[in-house]
N, CA, C and O of each residue as an XYZ file, in Angstrom:
1020
protein
N     249.473     11.966     32.398
C     248.122     11.480     32.535
C     247.230     12.614     33.064
O     247.624     13.358     33.962
N     246.051     12.731     32.507
C     245.141     13.851     32.819
C     243.870     13.338     33.486
O     243.224     12.415     32.989
N     243.518     13.945     34.619
C     242.182     13.717     35.228
C     241.332     14.925     34.847
O     241.508     16.017     35.386
N     240.425     14.717     33.927
C     239.696     15.833     33.298
C     238.435     16.235     34.039
O     237.833     17.261     33.720
N     238.023     15.443     35.027
C     236.763     15.714     35.746
C     237.008     15.495     37.225
O     237.119     14.359     37.688
N     237.093     16.609     37.974
C     237.370     16.517     39.407
C     236.577     17.623     40.150
O     236.140     18.622     39.579
N     236.431     17.367     41.441
C     235.818     18.373     42.328
C     236.768     18.653     43.473
O     236.435     18.491     44.647
N     237.972     19.083     43.088
C     239.069     19.326     44.003
C     239.124     20.784     44.476
O     239.632     21.065     45.562
N     238.611     21.697     43.673
C     238.667     23.105     44.031
C     237.874     23.333     45.325
O     236.706     22.953     45.398
N     238.489     23.947     46.348
C     237.842     23.971     47.675
C     236.628     24.885     47.757
O     236.568     25.949     47.141
N     235.671     24.425     48.539
C     234.499     25.260     48.932
C     233.658     25.735     47.744
O     233.070     26.817     47.787
N     233.604     24.925     46.688
C     232.839     25.331     45.520
C     231.533     24.568     45.399
O     230.537     25.119     44.932
N     231.521     23.307     45.812
C     230.328     22.464     45.586
C     230.358     21.339     46.638
O     230.739     21.572     47.785
N     229.967     20.151     46.252
C     229.981     19.019     47.182
C     231.307     18.279     47.159
O     231.397     17.142     47.622
N     232.333     18.921     46.623
C     233.670     18.329     46.624
C     234.468     18.757     47.836
O     233.937     18.858     48.942
N     235.772     19.013     47.614
C     236.686     19.353     48.720
C     236.142     20.505     49.538
O     235.736     21.532     48.995
N     236.136     20.325     50.848
C     235.526     21.376     51.695
C     236.525     22.427     52.174
O     236.132     23.464     52.709
N     237.840     22.153     51.978
C     238.848     23.155     52.326
C     240.138     22.848     51.561
O     240.269     21.827     50.886
N     241.076     23.777     51.702
C     242.329     23.632     50.950
C     243.145     22.436     51.392
O     243.865     21.846     50.586
N     243.045     22.073     52.652
C     243.808     20.915     53.142
C     243.385     19.636     52.408
O     244.221     18.826     52.007
N     242.088     19.481     52.248
C     241.595     18.287     51.529
C     241.959     18.395     50.053
O     242.331     17.396     49.436
N     241.858     19.575     49.485
C     242.233     19.760     48.061
C     243.680     19.296     47.836
O     243.957     18.553     46.895
N     244.578     19.730     48.688
C     245.990     19.380     48.528
C     246.194     17.894     48.706
O     246.982     17.290     47.978
N     245.493     17.279     49.670
C     245.609     15.839     49.857
C     245.104     15.078     48.634
O     245.670     14.052     48.258
N     244.026     15.591     48.008
C     243.509     14.949     46.784
C     244.520     15.111     45.631
O     244.736     14.181     44.853
N     245.118     16.275     45.535
C     246.115     16.494     44.488
C     247.324     15.577     44.723
O     247.900     15.040     43.777
N     247.691     15.409     45.984
C     248.799     14.492     46.297
C     248.470     13.072     45.849
O     249.316     12.374     45.290
N     247.216     12.647     46.104
C     246.788     11.320     45.678
C     246.823     11.187     44.165
O     247.199     10.137     43.645
N     246.436     12.235     43.454
C     246.489     12.221     41.991
C     247.924     12.043     41.535
O     248.201     11.187     40.696
N     248.837     12.833     42.071
C     250.240     12.793     41.642
C     250.840     11.394     41.905
O     251.573     10.863     41.071
N     250.525     10.813     43.057
C     251.080      9.519     43.422
C     250.667      8.406     42.479
O     251.354      7.389     42.378
N     249.546      8.587     41.784
C     249.127      7.549     40.814
C     249.475      7.895     39.394
O     249.015      7.241     38.458
N     250.296      8.933     39.222
C     250.808      9.256     37.890
C     250.067     10.344     37.140
O     250.363     10.577     35.968
N     249.108     11.025     37.772
C     248.376     12.108     37.139
C     249.213     13.388     37.217
O     249.557     13.844     38.307
N     249.539     13.963     36.059
C     250.329     15.190     36.072
C     249.544     16.432     35.686
O     250.067     17.541     35.790
N     248.284     16.273     35.237
C     247.409     17.390     34.903
C     246.014     17.126     35.484
O     245.424     16.072     35.249
N     245.509     18.078     36.228
C     244.186     17.984     36.818
C     243.356     19.164     36.346
O     243.772     20.316     36.470
N     242.180     18.873     35.804
C     241.239     19.941     35.462
C     240.264     20.110     36.608
O     239.624     19.149     37.035
N     240.150     21.329     37.107
C     239.287     21.649     38.221
C     237.917     21.978     37.665
O     237.745     23.003     37.006
N     236.928     21.111     37.924
C     235.608     21.251     37.267
C     234.497     21.287     38.298
O     233.737     20.324     38.405
N     234.375     22.382     39.075
C     233.242     22.469     40.011
C     231.910     22.556     39.251
O     231.845     23.014     38.110
N     230.865     22.101     39.929
C     229.515     22.155     39.346
C     229.112     23.592     39.050
O     229.324     24.491     39.865
N     228.533     23.794     37.886
C     227.995     25.098     37.517
C     226.517     24.894     37.122
O     226.208     24.264     36.110
N     225.638     25.438     37.939
C     224.185     25.327     37.668
C     223.632     26.733     37.469
O     223.447     27.483     38.427
N     223.372     27.077     36.211
C     222.946     28.461     35.953
C     221.580     28.729     36.515
O     221.231     29.892     36.720
N     220.773     27.696     36.780
C     219.438     27.909     37.345
C     219.506     28.255     38.835
O     218.550     28.777     39.408
N     220.651     27.956     39.447
C     220.806     28.223     40.895
C     221.681     29.425     41.175
O     221.588     30.028     42.244
N     222.538     29.782     40.216
C     223.513     30.829     40.453
C     223.861     31.532     39.148
O     224.138     30.858     38.156
N     223.857     32.841     39.111
C     224.310     33.534     37.895
C     225.734     33.125     37.535
O     226.566     32.915     38.418
N     226.008     33.015     36.258
C     227.304     32.493     35.812
C     228.421     33.449     36.239
O     229.499     32.988     36.615
N     228.202     34.742     36.193
C     229.253     35.674     36.616
C     229.606     35.472     38.080
O     230.775     35.563     38.457
N     228.604     35.198     38.905
C     228.925     34.937     40.303
C     229.699     33.634     40.476
O     230.614     33.556     41.296
N     229.333     32.613     39.705
C     230.081     31.362     39.724
C     231.555     31.621     39.346
O     232.464     31.134     40.019
N     231.777     32.363     38.302
C     233.127     32.648     37.842
C     233.944     33.386     38.902
O     235.135     33.117     39.063
N     233.313     34.316     39.627
C     234.027     35.034     40.681
C     234.345     34.084     41.827
O     235.445     34.138     42.378
N     233.403     33.211     42.200
C     233.672     32.252     43.274
C     234.809     31.306     42.874
O     235.683     30.986     43.679
N     234.775     30.863     41.599
C     235.832     29.954     41.125
C     237.197     30.610     41.208
O     238.160     29.985     41.652
N     237.291     31.851     40.788
C     238.570     32.553     40.834
C     239.044     32.697     42.264
O     240.226     32.489     42.540
N     238.158     33.046     43.182
C     238.530     33.177     44.594
C     239.018     31.854     45.145
O     240.022     31.811     45.856
N     238.325     30.775     44.828
C     238.714     29.447     45.313
C     240.080     29.040     44.765
O     240.896     28.463     45.484
N     240.323     29.342     43.496
C     241.631     29.005     42.884
C     242.745     29.813     43.569
O     243.826     29.282     43.821
N     242.488     31.083     43.869
C     243.506     31.888     44.546
C     243.813     31.346     45.939
O     244.963     31.347     46.379
N     242.764     30.880     46.628
C     242.975     30.304     47.956
C     243.803     29.048     47.854
O     244.705     28.833     48.663
N     243.516     28.228     46.889
C     244.289     26.990     46.720
C     245.735     27.321     46.330
O     246.660     26.696     46.847
N     245.945     28.268     45.451
C     247.297     28.652     45.069
C     248.091     29.126     46.279
O     249.257     28.761     46.433
N     247.477     29.933     47.135
C     248.162     30.410     48.329
C     248.513     29.257     49.256
O     249.601     29.222     49.831
N     247.597     28.325     49.397
C     247.847     27.169     50.290
C     248.979     26.285     49.780
O     249.619     25.586     50.566
N     249.233     26.309     48.467
C     250.264     25.456     47.874
C     251.646     26.110     47.895
O     252.655     25.454     47.639
N     251.681     27.412     48.204
C     252.971     28.116     48.219
C     253.859     27.499     49.313
O     253.430     27.313     50.451
N     255.074     27.196     48.946
C     256.044     26.665     49.916
C     256.002     25.176     50.125
O     256.800     24.643     50.897
N     255.091     24.481     49.456
C     255.065     23.030     49.603
C     256.318     22.423     48.985
O     256.675     22.752     47.854
N     256.976     21.551     49.709
C     258.206     20.923     49.230
C     257.900     19.590     48.528
O     258.463     18.551     48.871
N     257.008     19.644     47.555
C     256.664     18.434     46.827
C     256.073     18.847     45.481
O     255.619     19.976     45.293
N     256.094     17.900     44.561
C     255.517     18.180     43.234
C     254.077     17.713     43.198
O     253.746     16.632     43.686
N     253.225     18.543     42.613
C     251.815     18.253     42.489
C     251.415     18.481     41.022
O     252.164     19.106     40.272
N     250.240     17.979     40.609
C     249.866     18.133     39.194
C     249.666     19.592     38.792
O     249.371     20.461     39.612
N     249.842     19.814     37.500
C     249.466     21.087     36.906
C     247.945     21.242     36.983
O     247.205     20.281     36.774
N     247.493     22.447     37.282
C     246.062     22.710     37.463
C     245.523     23.557     36.318
O     246.125     24.560     35.935
N     244.370     23.137     35.771
C     243.665     23.908     34.751
C     242.267     24.170     35.253
O     241.622     23.279     35.805
N     241.799     25.380     35.068
C     240.407     25.723     35.461
C     239.426     25.199     34.404
O     239.726     25.160     33.211
N     238.262     24.806     34.880
C     237.168     24.395     34.014
C     235.890     24.412     34.829
O     235.807     25.095     35.849
N     234.913     23.677     34.391
C     233.635     23.582     35.117
C     232.884     22.380     34.597
O     233.046     21.988     33.442
N     232.066     21.796     35.447
C     231.102     20.788     35.008
C     229.764     21.508     34.883
O     229.087     21.773     35.876
N     229.404     21.814     33.659
C     228.274     22.736     33.421
C     226.997     21.926     33.132
O     226.954     21.120     32.203
N     225.995     22.155     33.926
C     224.694     21.496     33.727
C     224.024     22.087     32.485
O     223.959     23.304     32.310
N     223.534     21.199     31.638
C     222.835     21.686     30.434
C     221.643     22.541     30.823
O     220.934     22.255     31.788
N     221.438     23.619     30.035
C     220.263     24.471     30.181
C     219.848     24.927     28.781
O     220.703     25.081     27.909
N     218.584     25.139     28.559
C     218.109     25.564     27.223
C     218.827     26.821     26.747
O     219.032     27.770     27.503
N     219.203     26.796     25.465
C     219.822     27.942     24.782
C     221.151     28.367     25.390
O     221.525     29.539     25.334
N     221.858     27.406     25.970
C     223.148     27.736     26.575
C     224.181     28.165     25.541
O     225.170     28.808     25.891
N     223.973     27.827     24.300
C     224.884     28.282     23.250
C     224.914     29.791     23.118
O     225.839     30.352     22.530
N     223.897     30.453     23.669
C     223.805     31.916     23.613
C     224.481     32.597     24.774
O     224.578     33.824     24.786
N     224.956     31.842     25.758
C     225.560     32.465     26.936
C     226.820     33.258     26.536
O     227.691     32.701     25.869
N     226.938     34.510     26.914
C     228.151     35.259     26.627
C     229.389     34.660     27.309
O     230.505     34.806     26.811
N     229.185     33.983     28.454
C     230.308     33.485     29.256
C     230.718     32.061     28.888
O     231.563     31.470     29.560
N     230.138     31.515     27.846
C     230.343     30.083     27.568
C     231.811     29.711     27.475
O     232.232     28.700     28.038
N     232.599     30.520     26.768
C     234.034     30.175     26.600
C     234.770     30.231     27.941
O     235.754     29.513     28.120
N     234.322     31.064     28.890
C     234.999     31.146     30.168
C     234.761     29.908     31.022
O     235.458     29.697     32.014
N     233.780     29.086     30.646
C     233.506     27.854     31.382
C     234.255     26.661     30.788
O     234.256     25.576     31.368
N     234.889     26.861     29.638
C     235.610     25.770     29.000
C     236.901     25.471     29.742
O     237.368     26.273     30.551
N     237.471     24.307     29.458
C     238.778     23.971     30.017
C     239.788     25.015     29.632
O     239.907     25.374     28.461
N     240.504     25.497     30.591
C     241.449     26.583     30.414
C     242.319     26.400     29.181
O     242.948     25.354     29.019
N     242.365     27.406     28.305
C     243.186     27.340     27.133
C     242.580     26.602     25.950
O     243.221     26.461     24.909
N     241.350     26.131     26.103
C     240.700     25.375     25.035
C     239.283     25.921     24.810
O     238.846     26.854     25.484
N     238.580     25.318     23.848
C     237.156     25.570     23.641
C     236.422     24.255     23.801
O     235.581     23.899     22.976
N     236.745     23.529     24.873
C     236.087     22.265     25.215
C     235.450     22.393     26.563
O     236.062     22.856     27.525
N     234.183     21.965     26.619
C     233.349     22.209     27.808
C     232.867     20.882     28.374
O     232.281     20.076     27.652
N     233.107     20.649     29.656
C     232.561     19.446     30.320
C     231.093     19.690     30.593
O     230.733     20.569     31.376
N     230.247     18.907     29.942
C     228.792     19.129     29.950
C     228.103     18.010     30.693
O     228.299     16.832     30.395
N     227.284     18.394     31.675
C     226.492     17.439     32.444
C     225.078     17.453     31.908
O     224.402     18.480     31.967
N     224.615     16.313     31.380
C     223.262     16.215     30.873
C     222.274     15.921     31.974
O     222.683     15.452     33.037
N     220.993     16.172     31.777
C     220.012     15.963     32.850
C     219.599     14.507     32.954
O     219.719     13.750     31.990
N     219.111     14.114     34.129
C     218.509     12.794     34.310
C     217.088     12.786     33.757
O     216.573     11.731     33.388
N     216.453     13.950     33.698
C     215.104     14.019     33.113
C     215.194     13.670     31.624
O     216.279     13.711     31.044
N     214.059     13.328     31.004
C     214.098     12.874     29.614
C     214.783     13.852     28.665
O     214.489     15.048     28.659
N     215.694     13.321     27.873
C     216.381     14.149     26.877
C     215.418     14.504     25.752
O     214.473     13.774     25.453
N     215.692     15.647     25.143
C     214.799     16.169     24.085
C     215.598     16.572     22.860
O     216.821     16.704     22.902
N     214.869     16.764     21.763
C     215.521     17.272     20.555
C     216.043     18.685     20.783
O     217.033     19.080     20.168
N     215.391     19.454     21.660
C     215.874     20.789     21.982
C     217.284     20.697     22.583
O     218.163     21.483     22.229
N     217.492     19.750     23.480
C     218.812     19.573     24.092
C     219.866     19.281     23.020
O     220.958     19.850     23.035
N     219.522     18.392     22.099
C     220.463     18.041     21.026
C     220.739     19.261     20.138
O     221.880     19.497     19.741
N     219.700     20.026     19.833
C     219.927     21.249     19.004
C     220.839     22.215     19.744
O     221.687     22.852     19.118
N     220.690     22.341     21.052
C     221.531     23.219     21.809
C     222.999     22.774     21.750
O     223.904     23.600     21.634
N     223.217     21.469     21.833
C     224.595     20.948     21.719
C     225.169     21.289     20.341
O     226.320     21.709     20.220
N     224.345     21.100     19.309
C     224.779     21.416     17.948
C     225.070     22.881     17.779
O     226.052     23.249     17.134
N     224.219     23.744     18.358
C     224.441     25.176     18.253
C     225.723     25.577     18.976
O     226.444     26.468     18.527
N     226.000     24.916     20.097
C     227.226     25.193     20.831
C     228.431     24.971     19.931
O     229.376     25.759     19.939
N     228.391     23.892     19.152
C     229.508     23.569     18.266
C     229.497     24.428     17.009
O     230.520     25.003     16.637
N     228.335     24.516     16.352
C     228.259     25.216     15.090
C     228.355     26.716     15.192
O     228.976     27.354     14.341
N     227.751     27.301     16.221
C     227.699     28.748     16.349
C     228.868     29.298     17.175
O     229.342     30.404     16.916
N     229.329     28.537     18.160
C     230.354     29.034     19.067
C     231.697     28.326     18.939
O     232.691     28.784     19.502
N     231.739     27.226     18.213
C     232.989     26.500     18.090
C     233.414     25.807     19.356
O     234.595     25.497     19.516
N     232.499     25.554     20.257
C     232.786     24.899     21.516
C     232.419     23.421     21.420
O     231.299     23.077     21.042
N     233.355     22.560     21.758
C     233.110     21.114     21.742
C     232.745     20.628     23.132
O     233.554     20.746     24.053
N     231.553     20.086     23.308
C     231.184     19.515     24.619
C     231.839     18.165     24.835
O     231.974     17.367     23.908
N     232.236     17.927     26.051
C     232.670     16.599     26.513
C     231.558     16.112     27.453
O     231.306     16.725     28.490
N     230.908     15.026     27.090
C     229.737     14.582     27.858
C     230.214     13.821     29.114
O     230.884     12.792     29.022
N     229.848     14.358     30.276
C     230.340     13.839     31.527
C     229.584     12.569     31.963
O     228.374     12.454     31.769
N     230.322     11.633     32.549
C     229.800     10.395     33.132
C     228.541      9.862     32.443
O     227.488      9.727     33.067
N     228.664      9.569     31.172
C     227.477      9.193     30.374
C     226.899      7.865     30.825
O     225.742      7.568     30.527
N     227.670      7.065     31.532
C     227.151      5.753     31.982
C     225.957      5.924     32.918
O     225.176      4.986     33.081
N     225.795      7.082     33.530
C     224.706      7.286     34.497
C     223.334      7.332     33.835
O     222.321      7.104     34.498
N     223.289      7.620     32.553
C     222.022      8.034     31.969
C     221.262      6.943     31.234
O     220.052      7.064     31.042
N     221.929      5.900     30.826
C     221.298      4.946     29.907
C     220.001      4.390     30.429
O     219.027      4.277     29.685
N     219.975      4.040     31.697
C     218.742      3.448     32.251
C     217.618      4.460     32.442
O     216.467      4.081     32.657
N     217.947      5.724     32.365
C     216.933      6.786     32.555
C     216.389      7.329     31.257
O     215.381      8.035     31.274
N     217.021      7.027     30.114
C     216.689      7.669     28.869
C     216.108      6.711     27.842
O     216.410      5.517     27.837
N     215.278      7.256     26.983
C     214.772      6.498     25.832
C     215.950      6.022     25.001
O     216.879      6.785     24.737
N     215.913      4.759     24.590
C     217.032      4.163     23.857
C     217.331      4.908     22.555
O     218.494      5.079     22.189
N     216.309      5.340     21.874
C     216.494      6.061     20.609
C     217.193      7.394     20.870
O     218.119      7.764     20.149
N     216.753      8.103     21.890
C     217.377      9.389     22.201
C     218.827      9.211     22.670
O     219.688     10.033     22.358
N     219.085      8.151     23.408
C     220.434      7.879     23.852
C     221.356      7.665     22.653
O     222.481      8.162     22.625
N     220.852      6.903     21.643
C     221.639      6.689     20.428
C     221.867      7.978     19.687
O     222.942      8.175     19.121
N     220.880      8.875     19.671
C     221.051     10.161     18.995
C     222.206     10.944     19.643
O     223.030     11.546     18.955
N     222.242     10.919     20.948
C     223.314     11.665     21.623
C     224.679     11.043     21.299
O     225.651     11.755     21.045
N     224.738      9.718     21.312
C     225.985      9.059     20.965
C     226.409      9.370     19.531
O     227.602      9.438     19.234
N     225.426      9.559     18.640
C     225.756      9.789     17.227
C     226.311     11.155     16.990
O     226.769     11.435     15.882
N     226.297     12.041     17.991
C     226.815     13.394     17.798
C     228.298     13.387     17.492
O     228.802     14.329     16.881
N     229.016     12.343     17.902
C     230.445     12.270     17.618
C     231.291     13.120     18.493
O     232.426     13.424     18.126
N     230.789     13.537     19.672
C     231.577     14.348     20.606
C     232.246     13.424     21.608
O     231.824     12.277     21.754
N     233.289     13.895     22.313
C     233.938     13.075     23.315
C     232.985     12.700     24.441
O     232.196     13.523     24.905
N     233.070     11.449     24.869
C     232.256     10.914     25.950
C     233.173     10.466     27.072
O     234.096      9.682     26.853
N     232.917     10.964     28.279
C     233.710     10.589     29.451
C     232.921      9.618     30.328
O     231.741      9.821     30.611
N     233.611      8.561     30.747
C     233.036      7.608     31.713
C     233.826      7.742     33.029
O     234.962      8.215     33.059
N     233.173      7.305     34.100
C     233.802      7.400     35.426
C     234.648      6.176     35.700
O     234.305      5.064     35.299
N     235.773      6.395     36.396
C     236.697      5.297     36.631
C     236.239      4.335     37.714
O     236.591      3.157     37.666
N     235.468      4.794     38.687
C     235.096      3.933     39.827
C     234.251      2.735     39.410
O     234.568      1.629     39.848
N     233.203      2.865     38.599
C     232.377      1.698     38.278
C     233.154      0.561     37.613
O     232.791     -0.605     37.767
N     234.220      0.887     36.876
C     234.995     -0.157     36.237
C     235.669     -1.103     37.221
O     236.073     -2.208     36.860
N     235.785     -0.654     38.476
C     236.456     -1.452     39.491
C     235.460     -2.300     40.287
O     235.865     -3.076     41.153
N     234.181     -2.161     40.006
C     233.159     -2.888     40.764
C     232.848     -4.230     40.176
O     233.593     -4.768     39.357
N     231.716     -4.767     40.616
C     231.243     -6.032     40.082
C     230.686     -5.863     38.681
O     230.610     -4.760     38.141
N     230.296     -7.011     38.106
C     229.859     -6.940     36.693
C     228.645     -6.059     36.521
O     228.520     -5.382     35.501
N     227.747     -6.046     37.488
C     226.536     -5.201     37.352
C     226.914     -3.726     37.251
O     226.291     -2.988     36.488
N     227.933     -3.273     38.013
C     228.317     -1.882     37.986
C     229.081     -1.539     36.697
O     228.968     -0.424     36.189
N     229.850     -2.486     36.175
C     230.748     -2.129     35.080
C     230.259     -2.534     33.688
O     230.868     -2.159     32.686
N     229.173     -3.292     33.621
C     228.813     -3.844     32.303
C     228.433     -2.771     31.289
O     228.749     -2.897     30.106
N     227.740     -1.689     31.755
C     227.381     -0.635     30.834
C     228.641      0.050     30.278
O     228.728      0.335     29.084
N     229.609      0.309     31.161
C     230.857      0.955     30.725
C     231.612      0.072     29.754
O     232.095      0.546     28.725
N     231.717     -1.226     30.078
C     232.470     -2.130     29.224
C     231.822     -2.188     27.851
O     232.521     -2.177     26.838
N     230.507     -2.248     27.802
C     229.812     -2.314     26.512
C     230.080     -1.049     25.704
O     230.349     -1.136     24.506
N     230.013      0.117     26.329
C     230.259      1.362     25.613
C     231.722      1.449     25.138
O     231.999      1.931     24.040
N     232.631      0.985     25.967
C     234.062      1.043     25.593
C     234.347      0.081     24.445
O     235.094      0.413     23.525
N     233.759     -1.098     24.497
C     233.981     -2.060     23.415
C     233.453     -1.555     22.086
O     234.046     -1.813     21.038
N     232.326     -0.828     22.126
C     231.740     -0.275     20.895
C     232.368      1.067     20.516
O     231.965      1.690     19.534
N     233.359      1.511     21.299
C     234.014      2.797     21.085
C     233.011      3.949     21.104
O     233.133      4.909     20.343
N     232.026      3.837     21.980
C     231.044      4.906     22.186
C     231.518      5.877     23.267
O     230.902      6.924     23.470
N     232.601      5.540     23.957
C     233.190      6.399     24.966
C     234.681      6.519     24.705
O     235.300      5.613     24.145
N     235.261      7.662     25.121
C     236.588      8.012     24.664
C     237.609      8.291     25.744
O     238.807      8.336     25.468
N     237.149      8.478     26.976
C     238.094      8.760     28.052
C     237.494      8.396     29.395
O     236.275      8.308     29.544
N     238.378      8.182     30.382
C     237.982      7.992     31.763
C     238.413      9.192     32.584
O     239.400      9.852     32.258
N     237.676      9.476     33.647
C     238.055     10.507     34.637
C     237.537     10.044     35.976
O     236.631      9.214     36.049
N     238.114     10.582     37.040
C     237.742     10.070     38.372
C     236.459     10.669     38.920
O     235.765     10.016     39.698
N     236.119     11.918     38.528
C     234.982     12.621     39.141
C     235.107     12.599     40.656
O     234.114     12.454     41.368
N     236.338     12.745     41.144
C     236.587     12.649     42.586
C     236.005     13.861     43.327
O     235.985     14.982     42.817
N     235.538     13.591     44.541
C     234.921     14.605     45.394
C     235.601     14.735     46.759
O     235.537     15.799     47.374
N     236.236     13.693     47.234
C     236.760     13.706     48.588
C     237.817     12.618     48.744
O     238.325     12.083     47.758
N     238.138     12.300     49.987
C     239.152     11.283     50.292
C     238.558     10.029     50.922
O     239.281      9.150     51.392
N     237.224      9.963     50.922
C     236.578      8.820     51.592
C     235.719      8.005     50.635
O     236.025      6.844     50.365
N     234.651      8.599     50.121
C     233.697      7.815     49.348
C     233.867      7.988     47.829
O     233.522      7.087     47.064
N     234.397      9.140     47.388
C     234.563      9.391     45.951
C     235.973      9.939     45.730
O     236.178     11.140     45.554
N     236.907      9.041     45.745
C     238.318      9.400     45.838
C     238.944      9.500     44.453
O     238.375      9.009     43.478
N     240.123     10.138     44.359
C     240.863     10.100     43.092
C     241.314      8.656     42.802
O     242.112      8.091     43.549
N     240.809      8.082     41.740
C     241.102      6.656     41.464
C     241.267      6.401     39.970
O     240.961      5.311     39.487
N     241.749      7.404     39.236
C     241.874      7.254     37.791
C     242.793      6.103     37.414
O     242.490      5.320     36.513
N     243.926      6.008     38.120
C     244.891      4.950     37.799
C     244.259      3.576     37.953
O     244.475      2.698     37.117
N     243.490      3.381     39.000
C     242.827      2.089     39.226
C     241.814      1.821     38.118
O     241.671      0.682     37.674
N     241.118      2.847     37.672
C     240.165      2.687     36.596
C     240.829      2.306     35.303
O     240.330      1.443     34.581
N     241.951      2.933     34.992
C     242.674      2.577     33.763
C     243.252      1.182     33.858
O     243.275      0.455     32.865
N     243.719      0.793     35.033
C     244.236     -0.567     35.208
C     243.112     -1.589     34.995
O     243.316     -2.635     34.378
N     241.912     -1.263     35.523
C     240.771     -2.157     35.308
C     240.409     -2.225     33.842
O     240.082     -3.298     33.333
N     240.463     -1.078     33.143
C     240.168     -1.093     31.709
C     241.179     -1.932     30.947
O     240.823     -2.637     30.003
N     242.419     -1.858     31.350
C     243.444     -2.682     30.697
C     243.174     -4.153     30.898
O     243.344     -4.956     29.980
N     242.747     -4.514     32.120
C     242.439     -5.922     32.388
C     241.242     -6.441     31.630
O     241.197     -7.610     31.244
N     240.262     -5.563     31.413
C     239.031     -5.957     30.748
C     239.112     -5.870     29.220
O     238.516     -6.680     28.510
N     239.859     -4.875     28.725
C     239.831     -4.526     27.306
C     241.196     -4.568     26.628
O     241.297     -4.477     25.404
N     242.240     -4.705     27.435
C     243.580     -4.723     26.876
C     244.342     -3.408     27.101
O     243.753     -2.334     27.224
N     245.657     -3.536     27.149
C     246.505     -2.377     27.455
C     246.377     -1.286     26.385
O     246.414     -0.100     26.714
N     246.229     -1.658     25.140
C     246.160     -0.668     24.068
C     244.922      0.193     24.184
O     244.991      1.406     23.990
N     243.772     -0.425     24.503
C     242.534      0.361     24.690
C     242.664      1.305     25.878
O     242.251      2.462     25.798
N     243.228      0.827     26.969
C     243.437      1.697     28.115
C     244.337      2.858     27.779
O     244.092      3.979     28.225
N     245.367      2.618     27.008
C     246.271      3.681     26.597
C     245.539      4.698     25.727
O     245.818      5.893     25.828
N     244.616      4.263     24.879
C     243.841      5.192     24.052
C     243.007      6.099     24.933
O     242.914      7.298     24.671
N     242.400      5.550     25.971
C     241.575      6.356     26.871
C     242.422      7.423     27.566
O     241.988      8.565     27.715
N     243.617      7.051     27.985
C     244.529      7.975     28.639
C     244.985      9.069     27.670
O     245.007     10.252     28.011
N     245.346      8.648     26.458
C     245.850      9.596     25.472
C     244.779     10.606     25.070
O     245.077     11.783     24.864
N     243.545     10.150     24.961
C     242.459     11.083     24.578
C     242.293     12.195     25.613
O     242.146     13.365     25.260
N     242.317     11.823     26.883
C     242.205     12.857     27.926
C     243.350     13.844     27.848
O     243.151     15.049     28.002
N     244.563     13.329     27.606
C     245.723     14.229     27.484
C     245.571     15.187     26.327
O     245.910     16.365     26.447
N     245.054     14.687     25.177
C     244.905     15.542     24.007
C     243.810     16.597     24.179
O     243.908     17.691     23.623
N     242.786     16.276     24.935
C     241.653     17.192     25.079
C     242.005     18.455     25.855
O     241.272     19.441     25.773
N     243.081     18.456     26.591
C     243.479     19.653     27.322
C     244.534     20.435     26.556
O     245.002     21.468     27.033
N     244.917     19.955     25.368
C     245.855     20.684     24.552
C     245.123     21.615     23.582
O     244.236     21.164     22.858
N     245.470     22.886     23.554
C     244.735     23.846     22.715
C     244.745     23.505     21.232
O     243.785     23.808     20.524
N     245.811     22.882     20.755
C     245.939     22.668     19.294
C     245.256     21.405     18.850
O     245.221     21.129     17.650
N     244.698     20.605     19.774
C     244.152     19.310     19.379
C     242.833     19.498     18.617
O     241.939     20.218     19.063
N     242.736     18.846     17.478
C     241.497     18.862     16.675
C     240.937     17.446     16.715
O     241.627     16.484     16.377
N     239.669     17.327     17.135
C     239.087     16.028     17.336
C     238.874     15.290     16.024
O     238.291     15.816     15.076
N     239.368     14.040     15.997
C     239.208     13.234     14.808
C     237.795     12.745     14.598
O     237.442     12.277     13.516
N     236.959     12.858     15.673
C     235.591     12.353     15.568
C     234.652     13.353     14.939
O     233.464     13.056     14.815
N     235.119     14.534     14.529
C     234.254     15.534     13.918
C     233.687     14.983     12.608
O     234.395     14.386     11.797
N     232.392     15.207     12.438
C     231.718     14.756     11.219
C     230.374     15.475     11.133
O     230.034     16.301     11.980
N     229.621     15.138     10.088
C     228.277     15.732      9.922
C     227.273     14.614     10.233
O     227.387     13.503      9.715
N     226.291     14.926     11.085
C     225.326     13.928     11.529
C     223.890     14.397     11.200
O     223.591     15.591     11.190
N     223.036     13.426     10.938
C     221.618     13.694     10.665
C     220.853     13.765     11.997
O     221.162     13.047     12.948
N     219.830     14.665     12.036
C     219.111     14.831     13.286
C     217.634     14.513     13.185
O     217.129     14.038     12.168
N     216.970     14.799     14.291
C     215.559     14.434     14.448
C     214.731     14.859     13.250
O     214.816     15.990     12.771
N     213.918     13.902     12.778
C     213.029     14.175     11.654
C     213.715     14.222     10.307
O     213.060     14.378      9.276
N     215.048     14.086     10.308
C     215.789     14.052      9.069
C     215.968     15.421      8.448
O     216.473     15.521      7.330
N     215.559     16.511      9.156
C     215.630     17.825      8.514
C     216.744     18.704      9.057
O     217.059     19.748      8.485
N     217.339     18.276     10.164
C     218.382     19.127     10.770
C     219.722     18.401     10.688
O     219.791     17.176     10.790
N     220.768     19.173     10.505
C     222.114     18.591     10.515
C     222.971     19.361     11.513
O     222.779     20.554     11.746
N     223.898     18.653     12.078
C     224.808     19.264     13.023
C     226.213     19.113     12.495
O     226.710     17.994     12.375
N     226.867     20.221     12.174
C     228.247     20.158     11.718
C     229.167     20.159     12.929
O     229.315     21.178     13.603
N     229.769     19.041     13.197
C     230.645     18.914     14.363
C     232.062     19.323     14.002
O     232.951     19.286     14.852
């Protein structure tokens, strides 16, 4: 089982503040059956040059590796990645592939809360068409109430993997109804914990998948788990790839 969206890497963002907490979070992941964790600290190019982010990420990973030496227990396999905030013309970034999930050309992409634009959609298409990088749209359930319904449908029509968060599925109907609707329509493809700590935003992927099984059936929950596992495999080719029509009917995005 793979948790593809986490903030476990120490001292990188608003996630784990030190190696001790990172290891405790990894222990919690392992205890619920997670054997692969993608480390996806926030990457904001408007706040920090990407090269500096990459250096900080490497230093943090080395610190975590050193802290894990000698532990007499099994913990999940770790893959480097990033949760990258969308920015105009990001398909042109020389470092784009270095932000992808380790060993793949798949990028966890955080969209803005501000109104989505056709420029944003073109950038996503350029990322795929020009660079061969497939975005995975992070916690898409957050955006529906903030975005124009037509633009939201355009983003869904891109045919790229959509990640939902595991925690809202465990709440009341108000918290989970958007996720359930998207899952029933197969507009979302995987769950991840988006864990940040051991108190308020904990590793809870297993509970989220159990909730999905209760709401949608065991087979659908298994599909969500399998998709996350496949997305971290270098050889996996997404079955959702297709050609989609874009704004004004004049642009096409080859996925």
